[in-house]
N, C-alpha and C positions, 0 to 999 in steps of 0.2 A: 905481311910480306909474303911474296910468292915462292914457292919451293920447286926445284927440279927444272932441268933445262927446258923441256917442252912449255912448261907454264910460264917461264921467263921469256921464251920466244913469243908466246902469246901476248904477254904483257907488253913487249916491245912493239909487236904489231899494233896493239891498241893504241899505244903512244904515238905511232906513226900516223894513225888517223887524223892527228892535229896538224900535220904538216900539209899545207894547202899550196898547190901550184898556183903561182900568182898570176899566170895567164888564163888558165881555164877555171880556176875557183873551185877545184876539187881536191880532195886528199890524194897523196901519192899511193895510198892503199886502194882507193876507188878507182883511180886511173890505171892501175895495174903497173906501176912503175917500180914496185918492190918485187924482185925476182925470188930472193931467198933471205931467210933470217935464221940464223943459228946462234946458240949461245954456248960457250964452253968456259967453264971456270970464271964465271962472271963477266966474259967478254962477249959482247954482241958483234956479230959479223952479219952485215947487211949488204946484199948485192942488189944494185938498183940501175935503172936506166933513165933516161929523159925521153920526151916525146920525139924529139929530133936530136941529130949531132949538131953541136954548135948551139944549143939552147942557151939563151942569154941568162936564164935562171939556173943553170947547172950548178955554179958554186954555192949560191943560196940554198938550193935543195939538198945538195950534199951535206952542207953544214947543219941545216935544220934537222935532217934525218939523223945525223949523228948526235945532236944536242937531244933530240927527243929519246933516241933509244938510251943515251947516257942518263937521262932523268929517271928511268925505271929503277925502283929499289932492287938492289941485288946486282945491278949492271954496274961494273967498275971501270969498264972502258968500251967504247963502240968504235968499231972499224967499218968504214963505208967503201965499198968497191964500186966503182962506175963501169958498166959494160954496155956495150950495144949489140951483143949477140945472146939471144935473138933480137932482132929489131923489134921496137915497140910498135903496136898497131892499135887501133880503136877496139879491136876485137878482144884485146886484153883487159879492157874496162869492166867493171861491175856494171850489171844491167842497169841499176838506178842511176849511175853516173852517165852512162850512155844515153839514157832517156831525159835526164836533166840538160844534157848538151845537145839534145835533138839529133842524136845519132843513131837512135834505135830504129 
């Protein structure tokens, strides 16, 4: 089991790599959709965005992020906040994902 808030936040981030955007086929981490992960007293707080406002996968992604974060041992609850500030852009993606999507 992980210990300490930083380690739990890292574990949550690793769990979120399993959440795949259904349209782009890349993880929310690799796409740069996760802006912040903090953990306090076993509660994971995740701030995220989508590639566009009105994205048809918004509810799915938010629920999947919450479920993945909640699945981490030591996390008792996960709260996901959706934001559009700053606006997402392809420049937020990890280099490997940008390359796989031929955006590099």
